[in-house]
KOLKOLTI-513173 format. One record per atom (N, C-alpha, C, O): residue number from 0; atom name; x, y, z. Coordinates in nm, 3 decimals, decimal comma, always signed. Layout:
num: NUM atomo: CA X: X Y: Y Z: Z;
...
//
This chain:
num: 0 atomo: N X: -0,835 Y: +4,010 Z: +0,150;
num: 0 atomo: CA X: -0,724 Y: +4,027 Z: +0,059;
num: 0 atomo: C X: -0,747 Y: +3,934 Z: -0,062;
num: 0 atomo: O X: -0,766 Y: +3,814 Z: -0,045;
num: 1 atomo: N X: -0,747 Y: +3,988 Z: -0,180;
num: 1 atomo: CA X: -0,764 Y: +3,903 Z: -0,297;
num: 1 atomo: C X: -0,629 Y: +3,862 Z: -0,353;
num: 1 atomo: O X: -0,524 Y: +3,908 Z: -0,308;
num: 2 atomo: N X: -0,632 Y: +3,775 Z: -0,453;
num: 2 atomo: CA X: -0,507 Y: +3,720 Z: -0,507;
num: 2 atomo: C X: -0,416 Y: +3,826 Z: -0,568;
num: 2 atomo: O X: -0,294 Y: +3,810 Z: -0,568;
num: 3 atomo: N X: -0,475 Y: +3,932 Z: -0,618;
num: 3 atomo: CA X: -0,392 Y: +4,036 Z: -0,681;
num: 3 atomo: C X: -0,307 Y: +4,111 Z: -0,581;
num: 3 atomo: O X: -0,200 Y: +4,161 Z: -0,616;
num: 4 atomo: N X: -0,351 Y: +4,119 Z: -0,455;
num: 4 atomo: CA X: -0,276 Y: +4,196 Z: -0,356;
num: 4 atomo: C X: -0,199 Y: +4,109 Z: -0,258;
num: 4 atomo: O X: -0,128 Y: +4,161 Z: -0,172;
num: 5 atomo: N X: -0,211 Y: +3,974 Z: -0,269;
num: 5 atomo: CA X: -0,137 Y: +3,887 Z: -0,179;
num: 5 atomo: C X: +0,011 Y: +3,892 Z: -0,215;
num: 5 atomo: O X: +0,048 Y: +3,885 Z: -0,333;
num: 6 atomo: N X: +0,096 Y: +3,904 Z: -0,113;
num: 6 atomo: CA X: +0,241 Y: +3,906 Z: -0,142;
num: 6 atomo: C X: +0,286 Y: +3,767 Z: -0,187;
num: 6 atomo: O X: +0,234 Y: +3,666 Z: -0,140;
num: 7 atomo: N X: +0,383 Y: +3,764 Z: -0,279;
num: 7 atomo: CA X: +0,438 Y: +3,638 Z: -0,331;
num: 7 atomo: C X: +0,554 Y: +3,596 Z: -0,242;
num: 7 atomo: O X: +0,636 Y: +3,678 Z: -0,201;
num: 8 atomo: N X: +0,560 Y: +3,466 Z: -0,214;
num: 8 atomo: CA X: +0,668 Y: +3,410 Z: -0,136;
num: 8 atomo: C X: +0,793 Y: +3,405 Z: -0,223;
num: 8 atomo: O X: +0,791 Y: +3,349 Z: -0,332;
num: 9 atomo: N X: +0,900 Y: +3,464 Z: -0,173;
num: 9 atomo: CA X: +1,029 Y: +3,461 Z: -0,243;
num: 9 atomo: C X: +1,112 Y: +3,348 Z: -0,184;
num: 9 atomo: O X: +1,139 Y: +3,347 Z: -0,064;
num: 10 atomo: N X: +1,153 Y: +3,254 Z: -0,268;
num: 10 atomo: CA X: +1,232 Y: +3,140 Z: -0,222;
num: 10 atomo: C X: +1,374 Y: +3,155 Z: -0,277;
num: 10 atomo: O X: +1,395 Y: +3,170 Z: -0,398;
num: 11 atomo: N X: +1,471 Y: +3,150 Z: -0,186;
num: 11 atomo: CA X: +1,611 Y: +3,165 Z: -0,226;
num: 11 atomo: C X: +1,680 Y: +3,029 Z: -0,223;
num: 11 atomo: O X: +1,667 Y: +2,955 Z: -0,125;
num: 12 atomo: N X: +1,752 Y: +2,997 Z: -0,329;
num: 12 atomo: CA X: +1,830 Y: +2,874 Z: -0,336;
num: 12 atomo: C X: +1,978 Y: +2,914 Z: -0,332;
num: 12 atomo: O X: +2,034 Y: +2,962 Z: -0,430;
num: 13 atomo: N X: +2,038 Y: +2,893 Z: -0,216;
num: 13 atomo: CA X: +2,178 Y: +2,929 Z: -0,199;
num: 13 atomo: C X: +2,269 Y: +2,836 Z: -0,278;
num: 13 atomo: O X: +2,240 Y: +2,718 Z: -0,295;
num: 14 atomo: N X: +2,379 Y: +2,891 Z: -0,325;
num: 14 atomo: CA X: +2,471 Y: +2,816 Z: -0,411;
num: 14 atomo: C X: +2,519 Y: +2,688 Z: -0,345;
num: 14 atomo: O X: +2,529 Y: +2,585 Z: -0,413;
num: 15 atomo: N X: +2,549 Y: +2,689 Z: -0,216;
num: 15 atomo: CA X: +2,600 Y: +2,570 Z: -0,150;
num: 15 atomo: C X: +2,493 Y: +2,463 Z: -0,132;
num: 15 atomo: O X: +2,525 Y: +2,348 Z: -0,102;
num: 16 atomo: N X: +2,367 Y: +2,497 Z: -0,150;
num: 16 atomo: CA X: +2,255 Y: +2,402 Z: -0,140;
num: 16 atomo: C X: +2,213 Y: +2,355 Z: -0,278;
num: 16 atomo: O X: +2,160 Y: +2,245 Z: -0,292;
num: 17 atomo: N X: +2,234 Y: +2,437 Z: -0,379;
num: 17 atomo: CA X: +2,183 Y: +2,410 Z: -0,514;
num: 17 atomo: C X: +2,234 Y: +2,282 Z: -0,575;
num: 17 atomo: O X: +2,161 Y: +2,219 Z: -0,652;
num: 18 atomo: N X: +2,355 Y: +2,241 Z: -0,545;
num: 18 atomo: CA X: +2,412 Y: +2,118 Z: -0,604;
num: 18 atomo: C X: +2,343 Y: +1,996 Z: -0,549;
num: 18 atomo: O X: +2,349 Y: +1,890 Z: -0,611;
num: 19 atomo: N X: +2,279 Y: +2,006 Z: -0,433;
num: 19 atomo: CA X: +2,212 Y: +1,891 Z: -0,375;
num: 19 atomo: C X: +2,306 Y: +1,803 Z: -0,298;
num: 19 atomo: O X: +2,427 Y: +1,821 Z: -0,300;
num: 20 atomo: N X: +2,247 Y: +1,704 Z: -0,229;
num: 20 atomo: CA X: +2,322 Y: +1,606 Z: -0,152;
num: 20 atomo: C X: +2,268 Y: +1,469 Z: -0,187;
num: 20 atomo: O X: +2,147 Y: +1,446 Z: -0,182;
num: 21 atomo: N X: +2,357 Y: +1,377 Z: -0,222;
num: 21 atomo: CA X: +2,315 Y: +1,243 Z: -0,260;
num: 21 atomo: C X: +2,277 Y: +1,161 Z: -0,138;
num: 21 atomo: O X: +2,348 Y: +1,161 Z: -0,038;
num: 22 atomo: N X: +2,164 Y: +1,092 Z: -0,146;
num: 22 atomo: CA X: +2,122 Y: +0,996 Z: -0,045;
num: 22 atomo: C X: +2,054 Y: +0,879 Z: -0,116;
num: 22 atomo: O X: +1,981 Y: +0,898 Z: -0,213;
num: 23 atomo: N X: +2,080 Y: +0,759 Z: -0,067;
num: 23 atomo: CA X: +2,016 Y: +0,641 Z: -0,124;
num: 23 atomo: C X: +1,935 Y: +0,563 Z: -0,021;
num: 23 atomo: O X: +1,897 Y: +0,448 Z: -0,044;
num: 24 atomo: N X: +1,911 Y: +0,627 Z: +0,093;
num: 24 atomo: CA X: +1,829 Y: +0,568 Z: +0,199;
num: 24 atomo: C X: +1,763 Y: +0,680 Z: +0,276;
num: 24 atomo: O X: +1,825 Y: +0,781 Z: +0,306;
num: 25 atomo: N X: +1,636 Y: +0,661 Z: +0,308;
num: 25 atomo: CA X: +1,565 Y: +0,755 Z: +0,394;
num: 25 atomo: C X: +1,511 Y: +0,676 Z: +0,513;
num: 25 atomo: O X: +1,446 Y: +0,573 Z: +0,495;
num: 26 atomo: N X: +1,538 Y: +0,725 Z: +0,632;
num: 26 atomo: CA X: +1,487 Y: +0,663 Z: +0,754;
num: 26 atomo: C X: +1,387 Y: +0,762 Z: +0,814;
num: 26 atomo: O X: +1,419 Y: +0,879 Z: +0,836;
num: 27 atomo: N X: +1,266 Y: +0,713 Z: +0,841;
num: 27 atomo: CA X: +1,162 Y: +0,801 Z: +0,892;
num: 27 atomo: C X: +1,113 Y: +0,756 Z: +1,029;
num: 27 atomo: O X: +1,105 Y: +0,637 Z: +1,059;
num: 28 atomo: N X: +1,083 Y: +0,853 Z: +1,109;
num: 28 atomo: CA X: +1,020 Y: +0,827 Z: +1,238;
num: 28 atomo: C X: +0,924 Y: +0,944 Z: +1,264;
num: 28 atomo: O X: +0,929 Y: +1,047 Z: +1,197;
num: 29 atomo: N X: +0,837 Y: +0,927 Z: +1,362;
num: 29 atomo: CA X: +0,740 Y: +1,033 Z: +1,390;
num: 29 atomo: C X: +0,697 Y: +1,030 Z: +1,537;
num: 29 atomo: O X: +0,709 Y: +0,930 Z: +1,607;
num: 30 atomo: N X: +0,646 Y: +1,144 Z: +1,580;
num: 30 atomo: CA X: +0,581 Y: +1,158 Z: +1,709;
num: 30 atomo: C X: +0,442 Y: +1,211 Z: +1,682;
num: 30 atomo: O X: +0,399 Y: +1,216 Z: +1,567;
num: 31 atomo: N X: +0,373 Y: +1,252 Z: +1,785;
num: 31 atomo: CA X: +0,239 Y: +1,309 Z: +1,764;
num: 31 atomo: C X: +0,245 Y: +1,443 Z: +1,696;
num: 31 atomo: O X: +0,145 Y: +1,487 Z: +1,639;
num: 32 atomo: N X: +0,359 Y: +1,511 Z: +1,698;
num: 32 atomo: CA X: +0,365 Y: +1,647 Z: +1,646;
num: 32 atomo: C X: +0,459 Y: +1,668 Z: +1,528;
num: 32 atomo: O X: +0,457 Y: +1,774 Z: +1,466;
num: 33 atomo: N X: +0,543 Y: +1,566 Z: +1,496;
num: 33 atomo: CA X: +0,637 Y: +1,587 Z: +1,387;
num: 33 atomo: C X: +0,680 Y: +1,458 Z: +1,322;
num: 33 atomo: O X: +0,676 Y: +1,351 Z: +1,383;
num: 34 atomo: N X: +0,723 Y: +1,470 Z: +1,196;
num: 34 atomo: CA X: +0,786 Y: +1,363 Z: +1,122;
num: 34 atomo: C X: +0,932 Y: +1,400 Z: +1,104;
num: 34 atomo: O X: +0,963 Y: +1,515 Z: +1,075;
num: 35 atomo: N X: +1,021 Y: +1,302 Z: +1,122;
num: 35 atomo: CA X: +1,164 Y: +1,324 Z: +1,104;
num: 35 atomo: C X: +1,211 Y: +1,232 Z: +0,993;
num: 35 atomo: O X: +1,191 Y: +1,111 Z: +0,999;
num: 36 atomo: N X: +1,273 Y: +1,290 Z: +0,893;
num: 36 atomo: CA X: +1,326 Y: +1,210 Z: +0,781;
num: 36 atomo: C X: +1,477 Y: +1,234 Z: +0,775;
num: 36 atomo: O X: +1,522 Y: +1,346 Z: +0,753;
num: 37 atomo: N X: +1,553 Y: +1,126 Z: +0,796;
num: 37 atomo: CA X: +1,697 Y: +1,131 Z: +0,781;
num: 37 atomo: C X: +1,735 Y: +1,074 Z: +0,646;
num: 37 atomo: O X: +1,699 Y: +0,961 Z: +0,612;
num: 38 atomo: N X: +1,808 Y: +1,152 Z: +0,569;
num: 38 atomo: CA X: +1,857 Y: +1,108 Z: +0,438;
num: 38 atomo: C X: +2,001 Y: +1,063 Z: +0,456;
num: 38 atomo: O X: +2,086 Y: +1,137 Z: +0,504;
num: 39 atomo: N X: +2,026 Y: +0,937 Z: +0,415;
num: 39 atomo: CA X: +2,154 Y: +0,872 Z: +0,443;
num: 39 atomo: C X: +2,220 Y: +0,829 Z: +0,313;
num: 39 atomo: O X: +2,152 Y: +0,793 Z: +0,217;
num: 40 atomo: N X: +2,351 Y: +0,833 Z: +0,310;
num: 40 atomo: CA X: +2,429 Y: +0,785 Z: +0,198;
num: 40 atomo: C X: +2,499 Y: +0,655 Z: +0,241;
num: 40 atomo: O X: +2,593 Y: +0,658 Z: +0,320;
num: 41 atomo: N X: +2,453 Y: +0,544 Z: +0,188;
num: 41 atomo: CA X: +2,509 Y: +0,411 Z: +0,221;
num: 41 atomo: C X: +2,604 Y: +0,373 Z: +0,106;
num: 41 atomo: O X: +2,563 Y: +0,372 Z: -0,009;
num: 42 atomo: N X: +2,728 Y: +0,342 Z: +0,137;
num: 42 atomo: CA X: +2,825 Y: +0,303 Z: +0,037;
num: 42 atomo: C X: +2,855 Y: +0,155 Z: +0,051;
num: 42 atomo: O X: +2,875 Y: +0,106 Z: +0,163;
num: 43 atomo: N X: +2,860 Y: +0,081 Z: -0,060;
num: 43 atomo: CA X: +2,887 Y: -0,064 Z: -0,055;
num: 43 atomo: C X: +3,019 Y: -0,093 Z: +0,015;
num: 43 atomo: O X: +3,121 Y: -0,028 Z: -0,010;
num: 44 atomo: N X: +3,017 Y: -0,191 Z: +0,102;
num: 44 atomo: CA X: +3,138 Y: -0,234 Z: +0,169;
num: 44 atomo: C X: +3,179 Y: -0,148 Z: +0,287;
num: 44 atomo: O X: +3,277 Y: -0,179 Z: +0,355;
num: 45 atomo: N X: +3,106 Y: -0,042 Z: +0,313;
num: 45 atomo: CA X: +3,140 Y: +0,045 Z: +0,425;
num: 45 atomo: C X: +3,054 Y: +0,007 Z: +0,545;
num: 45 atomo: O X: +2,932 Y: -0,007 Z: +0,530;
num: 46 atomo: N X: +3,113 Y: -0,011 Z: +0,662;
num: 46 atomo: CA X: +3,036 Y: -0,054 Z: +0,779;
num: 46 atomo: C X: +2,952 Y: +0,056 Z: +0,844;
num: 46 atomo: O X: +2,868 Y: +0,029 Z: +0,930;
num: 47 atomo: N X: +2,975 Y: +0,179 Z: +0,802;
num: 47 atomo: CA X: +2,905 Y: +0,292 Z: +0,862;
num: 47 atomo: C X: +2,849 Y: +0,383 Z: +0,754;
num: 47 atomo: O X: +2,913 Y: +0,406 Z: +0,651;
num: 48 atomo: N X: +2,729 Y: +0,435 Z: +0,778;
num: 48 atomo: CA X: +2,667 Y: +0,528 Z: +0,683;
num: 48 atomo: C X: +2,636 Y: +0,656 Z: +0,756;
num: 48 atomo: O X: +2,598 Y: +0,655 Z: +0,873;
num: 49 atomo: N X: +2,652 Y: +0,768 Z: +0,685;
num: 49 atomo: CA X: +2,632 Y: +0,897 Z: +0,747;
num: 49 atomo: C X: +2,498 Y: +0,959 Z: +0,707;
num: 49 atomo: O X: +2,456 Y: +0,950 Z: +0,592;
num: 50 atomo: N X: +2,433 Y: +1,022 Z: +0,804;
num: 50 atomo: CA X: +2,314 Y: +1,103 Z: +0,774;
num: 50 atomo: C X: +2,363 Y: +1,227 Z: +0,702;
num: 50 atomo: O X: +2,446 Y: +1,302 Z: +0,753;
num: 51 atomo: N X: +2,310 Y: +1,248 Z: +0,582;
num: 51 atomo: CA X: +2,351 Y: +1,363 Z: +0,503;
num: 51 atomo: C X: +2,267 Y: +1,486 Z: +0,534;
num: 51 atomo: O X: +2,315 Y: +1,599 Z: +0,528;
num: 52 atomo: N X: +2,139 Y: +1,461 Z: +0,569;
num: 52 atomo: CA X: +2,049 Y: +1,570 Z: +0,596;
num: 52 atomo: C X: +1,933 Y: +1,519 Z: +0,680;
num: 52 atomo: O X: +1,889 Y: +1,405 Z: +0,663;
num: 53 atomo: N X: +1,882 Y: +1,600 Z: +0,770;
num: 53 atomo: CA X: +1,764 Y: +1,566 Z: +0,849;
num: 53 atomo: C X: +1,661 Y: +1,673 Z: +0,826;
num: 53 atomo: O X: +1,689 Y: +1,792 Z: +0,835;
num: 54 atomo: N X: +1,539 Y: +1,628 Z: +0,795;
num: 54 atomo: CA X: +1,427 Y: +1,716 Z: +0,772;
num: 54 atomo: C X: +1,321 Y: +1,688 Z: +0,879;
num: 54 atomo: O X: +1,283 Y: +1,572 Z: +0,900;
num: 55 atomo: N X: +1,275 Y: +1,790 Z: +0,945;
num: 55 atomo: CA X: +1,170 Y: +1,777 Z: +1,046;
num: 55 atomo: C X: +1,050 Y: +1,855 Z: +0,996;
num: 55 atomo: O X: +1,062 Y: +1,973 Z: +0,963;
num: 56 atomo: N X: +0,933 Y: +1,791 Z: +0,991;
num: 56 atomo: CA X: +0,812 Y: +1,857 Z: +0,941;
num: 56 atomo: C X: +0,690 Y: +1,818 Z: +1,023;
num: 56 atomo: O X: +0,689 Y: +1,718 Z: +1,095;
num: 57 atomo: N X: +0,588 Y: +1,900 Z: +1,009;
num: 57 atomo: CA X: +0,462 Y: +1,870 Z: +1,076;
num: 57 atomo: C X: +0,394 Y: +1,752 Z: +1,005;
num: 57 atomo: O X: +0,424 Y: +1,725 Z: +0,889;
num: 58 atomo: N X: +0,303 Y: +1,682 Z: +1,073;
num: 58 atomo: CA X: +0,231 Y: +1,573 Z: +1,007;
num: 58 atomo: C X: +0,156 Y: +1,619 Z: +0,882;
num: 58 atomo: O X: +0,151 Y: +1,547 Z: +0,783;
num: 59 atomo: N X: +0,099 Y: +1,739 Z: +0,886;
num: 59 atomo: CA X: +0,027 Y: +1,790 Z: +0,769;
num: 59 atomo: C X: +0,121 Y: +1,811 Z: +0,650;
num: 59 atomo: O X: +0,087 Y: +1,774 Z: +0,538;
num: 60 atomo: N X: +0,238 Y: +1,869 Z: +0,676;
num: 60 atomo: CA X: +0,334 Y: +1,888 Z: +0,568;
num: 60 atomo: C X: +0,394 Y: +1,757 Z: +0,521;
num: 60 atomo: O X: +0,426 Y: +1,744 Z: +0,403;
num: 61 atomo: N X: +0,409 Y: +1,659 Z: +0,610;
num: 61 atomo: CA X: +0,457 Y: +1,527 Z: +0,568;
num: 61 atomo: C X: +0,356 Y: +1,462 Z: +0,472;
num: 61 atomo: O X: +0,394 Y: +1,399 Z: +0,373;
num: 62 atomo: N X: +0,228 Y: +1,478 Z: +0,502;
num: 62 atomo: CA X: +0,126 Y: +1,423 Z: +0,415;
num: 62 atomo: C X: +0,124 Y: +1,495 Z: +0,281;
num: 62 atomo: O X: +0,105 Y: +1,432 Z: +0,177;
num: 63 atomo: N X: +0,142 Y: +1,627 Z: +0,282;
num: 63 atomo: CA X: +0,152 Y: +1,702 Z: +0,156;
num: 63 atomo: C X: +0,273 Y: +1,655 Z: +0,075;
num: 63 atomo: O X: +0,265 Y: +1,643 Z: -0,048;
num: 64 atomo: N X: +0,383 Y: +1,628 Z: +0,142;
num: 64 atomo: CA X: +0,502 Y: +1,577 Z: +0,076;
num: 64 atomo: C X: +0,474 Y: +1,440 Z: +0,011;
num: 64 atomo: O X: +0,514 Y: +1,415 Z: -0,102;
num: 65 atomo: N X: +0,405 Y: +1,352 Z: +0,086;
num: 65 atomo: CA X: +0,371 Y: +1,219 Z: +0,031;
num: 65 atomo: C X: +0,285 Y: +1,233 Z: -0,094;
num: 65 atomo: O X: +0,310 Y: +1,163 Z: -0,193;
num: 66 atomo: N X: +0,185 Y: +1,321 Z: -0,093;
num: 66 atomo: CA X: +0,101 Y: +1,341 Z: -0,210;
num: 66 atomo: C X: +0,182 Y: +1,399 Z: -0,327;
num: 66 atomo: O X: +0,166 Y: +1,354 Z: -0,441;
num: 67 atomo: N X: +0,267 Y: +1,497 Z: -0,300;
num: 67 atomo: CA X: +0,347 Y: +1,558 Z: -0,404;
num: 67 atomo: C X: +0,447 Y: +1,458 Z: -0,464;
num: 67 atomo: O X: +0,469 Y: +1,456 Z: -0,585;
num: 68 atomo: N X: +0,505 Y: +1,375 Z: -0,379;
num: 68 atomo: CA X: +0,599 Y: +1,274 Z: -0,428;
num: 68 atomo: C X: +0,526 Y: +1,172 Z: -0,516;
num: 68 atomo: O X: +0,576 Y: +1,135 Z: -0,623;
num: 69 atomo: N X: +0,410 Y: +1,126 Z: -0,474;
num: 69 atomo: CA X: +0,333 Y: +1,031 Z: -0,554;
num: 69 atomo: C X: +0,293 Y: +1,093 Z: -0,689;
num: 69 atomo: O X: +0,301 Y: +1,026 Z: -0,792;
num: 70 atomo: N X: +0,251 Y: +1,217 Z: -0,687;
num: 70 atomo: CA X: +0,215 Y: +1,287 Z: -0,811;
num: 70 atomo: C X: +0,334 Y: +1,296 Z: -0,905;
num: 70 atomo: O X: +0,319 Y: +1,273 Z: -1,025;
num: 71 atomo: N X: +0,450 Y: +1,329 Z: -0,852;
num: 71 atomo: CA X: +0,569 Y: +1,341 Z: -0,936;
num: 71 atomo: C X: +0,619 Y: +1,206 Z: -0,986;
num: 71 atomo: O X: +0,671 Y: +1,198 Z: -1,097;
num: 72 atomo: N X: +0,604 Y: +1,101 Z: -0,908;
num: 72 atomo: CA X: +0,641 Y: +0,967 Z: -0,954;
num: 72 atomo: C X: +0,552 Y: +0,927 Z: -1,072;
num: 72 atomo: O X: +0,601 Y: +0,874 Z: -1,172;
num: 73 atomo: N X: +0,421 Y: +0,953 Z: -1,060;
num: 73 atomo: CA X: +0,329 Y: +0,920 Z: -1,170;
num: 73 atomo: C X: +0,366 Y: +0,998 Z: -1,297;
num: 73 atomo: O X: +0,364 Y: +0,942 Z: -1,406;
num: 74 atomo: N X: +0,399 Y: +1,127 Z: -1,282;
num: 74 atomo: CA X: +0,440 Y: +1,208 Z: -1,398;
num: 74 atomo: C X: +0,569 Y: +1,156 Z: -1,458;
num: 74 atomo: O X: +0,582 Y: +1,149 Z: -1,581;
num: 75 atomo: N X: +0,665 Y: +1,119 Z: -1,374;
num: 75 atomo: CA X: +0,793 Y: +1,065 Z: -1,420;
num: 75 atomo: C X: +0,769 Y: +0,938 Z: -1,500;
num: 75 atomo: O X: +0,822 Y: +0,922 Z: -1,610;
num: 76 atomo: N X: +0,689 Y: +0,846 Z: -1,444;
num: 76 atomo: CA X: +0,665 Y: +0,719 Z: -1,511;
num: 76 atomo: C X: +0,587 Y: +0,736 Z: -1,639;
num: 76 atomo: O X: +0,607 Y: +0,661 Z: -1,735;
num: 77 atomo: N X: +0,498 Y: +0,832 Z: -1,643;
num: 77 atomo: CA X: +0,426 Y: +0,861 Z: -1,766;
num: 77 atomo: C X: +0,523 Y: +0,905 Z: -1,876;
num: 77 atomo: O X: +0,506 Y: +0,868 Z: -1,993;
num: 78 atomo: N X: +0,621 Y: +0,983 Z: -1,840;
num: 78 atomo: CA X: +0,717 Y: +1,035 Z: -1,937;
num: 78 atomo: C X: +0,830 Y: +0,938 Z: -1,969;
num: 78 atomo: O X: +0,869 Y: +0,924 Z: -2,085;
num: 79 atomo: N X: +0,883 Y: +0,871 Z: -1,867;
num: 79 atomo: CA X: +1,004 Y: +0,787 Z: -1,884;
num: 79 atomo: C X: +0,980 Y: +0,637 Z: -1,873;
num: 79 atomo: O X: +1,070 Y: +0,559 Z: -1,903;
num: 80 atomo: N X: +0,863 Y: +0,595 Z: -1,832;
num: 80 atomo: CA X: +0,835 Y: +0,452 Z: -1,813;
num: 80 atomo: C X: +0,838 Y: +0,412 Z: -1,667;
num: 80 atomo: O X: +0,885 Y: +0,487 Z: -1,581;
num: 81 atomo: N X: +0,789 Y: +0,295 Z: -1,640;
num: 81 atomo: CA X: +0,774 Y: +0,244 Z: -1,504;
num: 81 atomo: C X: +0,911 Y: +0,232 Z: -1,435;
num: 81 atomo: O X: +1,008 Y: +0,185 Z: -1,494;
num: 82 atomo: N X: +0,915 Y: +0,276 Z: -1,312;
num: 82 atomo: CA X: +1,034 Y: +0,259 Z: -1,229;
num: 82 atomo: C X: +1,031 Y: +0,117 Z: -1,176;
num: 82 atomo: O X: +0,937 Y: +0,079 Z: -1,105;
num: 83 atomo: N X: +1,132 Y: +0,040 Z: -1,208;
num: 83 atomo: CA X: +1,137 Y: -0,100 Z: -1,161;
num: 83 atomo: C X: +1,195 Y: -0,106 Z: -1,021;
num: 83 atomo: O X: +1,296 Y: -0,041 Z: -0,991;
num: 84 atomo: N X: +1,132 Y: -0,184 Z: -0,937;
num: 84 atomo: CA X: +1,178 Y: -0,203 Z: -0,801;
num: 84 atomo: C X: +1,263 Y: -0,330 Z: -0,793;
num: 84 atomo: O X: +1,246 Y: -0,420 Z: -0,875;
num: 85 atomo: N X: +1,355 Y: -0,339 Z: -0,695;
num: 85 atomo: CA X: +1,442 Y: -0,456 Z: -0,682;
num: 85 atomo: C X: +1,366 Y: -0,588 Z: -0,677;
num: 85 atomo: O X: +1,413 Y: -0,689 Z: -0,730;
num: 86 atomo: N X: +1,249 Y: -0,589 Z: -0,613;
num: 86 atomo: CA X: +1,171 Y: -0,712 Z: -0,603;
num: 86 atomo: C X: +1,129 Y: -0,759 Z: -0,742;
num: 86 atomo: O X: +1,122 Y: -0,879 Z: -0,767;
num: 87 atomo: N X: +1,101 Y: -0,665 Z: -0,832;
num: 87 atomo: CA X: +1,063 Y: -0,700 Z: -0,968;
num: 87 atomo: C X: +1,183 Y: -0,752 Z: -1,047;
num: 87 atomo: O X: +1,168 Y: -0,841 Z: -1,131;
num: 88 atomo: N X: +1,300 Y: -0,699 Z: -1,020;
num: 88 atomo: CA X: +1,422 Y: -0,743 Z: -1,087;
num: 88 atomo: C X: +1,451 Y: -0,888 Z: -1,048;
num: 88 atomo: O X: +1,493 Y: -0,967 Z: -1,132;
num: 89 atomo: N X: +1,430 Y: -0,923 Z: -0,921;
num: 89 atomo: CA X: +1,456 Y: -1,060 Z: -0,876;
num: 89 atomo: C X: +1,362 Y: -1,158 Z: -0,947;
num: 89 atomo: O X: +1,405 Y: -1,266 Z: -0,988;
num: 90 atomo: N X: +1,237 Y: -1,121 Z: -0,963;
num: 90 atomo: CA X: +1,142 Y: -1,209 Z: -1,030;
num: 90 atomo: C X: +1,179 Y: -1,226 Z: -1,177;
num: 90 atomo: O X: +1,152 Y: -1,330 Z: -1,237;
num: 91 atomo: N X: +1,240 Y: -1,124 Z: -1,236;
num: 91 atomo: CA X: +1,277 Y: -1,130 Z: -1,377;
num: 91 atomo: C X: +1,414 Y: -1,190 Z: -1,401;
num: 91 atomo: O X: +1,457 Y: -1,200 Z: -1,515;
num: 92 atomo: N X: +1,485 Y: -1,231 Z: -1,292;
num: 92 atomo: CA X: +1,615 Y: -1,291 Z: -1,307;
num: 92 atomo: C X: +1,730 Y: -1,191 Z: -1,314;
num: 92 atomo: O X: +1,846 Y: -1,231 Z: -1,328;
num: 93 atomo: N X: +1,700 Y: -1,062 Z: -1,303;
num: 93 atomo: CA X: +1,805 Y: -0,962 Z: -1,305;
num: 93 atomo: C X: +1,876 Y: -0,959 Z: -1,170;
num: 93 atomo: O X: +1,836 Y: -1,030 Z: -1,077;
num: 94 atomo: N X: +1,980 Y: -0,879 Z: -1,158;
num: 94 atomo: CA X: +2,051 Y: -0,864 Z: -1,034;
num: 94 atomo: C X: +1,957 Y: -0,808 Z: -0,929;
num: 94 atomo: O X: +1,883 Y: -0,712 Z: -0,954;
num: 95 atomo: N X: +1,960 Y: -0,868 Z: -0,812;
num: 95 atomo: CA X: +1,872 Y: -0,828 Z: -0,702;
num: 95 atomo: C X: +1,948 Y: -0,744 Z: -0,601;
num: 95 atomo: O X: +2,056 Y: -0,783 Z: -0,556;
num: 96 atomo: N X: +1,893 Y: -0,631 Z: -0,565;
num: 96 atomo: CA X: +1,948 Y: -0,546 Z: -0,461;
num: 96 atomo: C X: +1,867 Y: -0,571 Z: -0,336;
num: 96 atomo: O X: +1,748 Y: -0,539 Z: -0,335;
num: 97 atomo: N X: +1,924 Y: -0,627 Z: -0,229;
num: 97 atomo: CA X: +1,844 Y: -0,663 Z: -0,112;
num: 97 atomo: C X: +1,780 Y: -0,542 Z: -0,047;
num: 97 atomo: O X: +1,835 Y: -0,432 Z: -0,048;
num: 98 atomo: N X: +1,664 Y: -0,566 Z: +0,010;
num: 98 atomo: CA X: +1,590 Y: -0,462 Z: +0,083;
num: 98 atomo: C X: +1,662 Y: -0,437 Z: +0,214;
num: 98 atomo: O X: +1,723 Y: -0,527 Z: +0,272;
num: 99 atomo: N X: +1,655 Y: -0,312 Z: +0,260;
num: 99 atomo: CA X: +1,713 Y: -0,280 Z: +0,391;
num: 99 atomo: C X: +1,604 Y: -0,236 Z: +0,485;
num: 99 atomo: O X: +1,621 Y: -0,142 Z: +0,562;
num: 100 atomo: N X: +1,488 Y: -0,307 Z: +0,479;
num: 100 atomo: CA X: +1,375 Y: -0,275 Z: +0,565;
num: 100 atomo: C X: +1,411 Y: -0,291 Z: +0,713;
num: 100 atomo: O X: +1,359 Y: -0,218 Z: +0,797;
num: 101 atomo: N X: +1,501 Y: -0,384 Z: +0,745;
num: 101 atomo: CA X: +1,537 Y: -0,408 Z: +0,883;
num: 101 atomo: C X: +1,654 Y: -0,323 Z: +0,930;
num: 101 atomo: O X: +1,707 Y: -0,344 Z: +1,039;
num: 102 atomo: N X: +1,694 Y: -0,226 Z: +0,847;
num: 102 atomo: CA X: +1,808 Y: -0,141 Z: +0,881;
num: 102 atomo: C X: +1,778 Y: -0,064 Z: +1,009;
num: 102 atomo: O X: +1,673 Y: -0,002 Z: +1,023;
num: 103 atomo: N X: +1,872 Y: -0,070 Z: +1,103;
num: 103 atomo: CA X: +1,859 Y: +0,005 Z: +1,227;
num: 103 atomo: C X: +1,971 Y: +0,107 Z: +1,231;
num: 103 atomo: O X: +2,087 Y: +0,073 Z: +1,204;
num: 104 atomo: N X: +1,941 Y: +0,228 Z: +1,264;
num: 104 atomo: CA X: +2,042 Y: +0,332 Z: +1,270;
num: 104 atomo: C X: +2,025 Y: +0,419 Z: +1,394;
num: 104 atomo: O X: +1,916 Y: +0,430 Z: +1,448;
num: 105 atomo: N X: +2,131 Y: +0,478 Z: +1,435;
num: 105 atomo: CA X: +2,125 Y: +0,574 Z: +1,547;
num: 105 atomo: C X: +2,113 Y: +0,713 Z: +1,488;
num: 105 atomo: O X: +2,200 Y: +0,758 Z: +1,413;
num: 106 atomo: N X: +2,006 Y: +0,779 Z: +1,521;
num: 106 atomo: CA X: +1,984 Y: +0,913 Z: +1,468;
num: 106 atomo: C X: +1,985 Y: +1,014 Z: +1,579;
num: 106 atomo: O X: +1,968 Y: +1,133 Z: +1,554;
//
């Protein structure tokens, strides 16, 4: 089958999904066969945060996602400038947003 006769994948974006869901934290875990990414919305002063969406993918697709994300970050920074990380803000004397590397959640 050559490219001219290959069927095109039709992707549908439903209205209820199109607006997106806000998340400011991603928690990732994996097994030998899958990666699980929980997208969480953490609100200041709230003792509990809710998982907004869970994505389960194969290791191969997780690696493709990592490459695509890196490529898009590079394109973004080329167009809009370097994305500053909280650690850089602390060194520069700006307001520091603490890391949540030790965050533990029940998923």
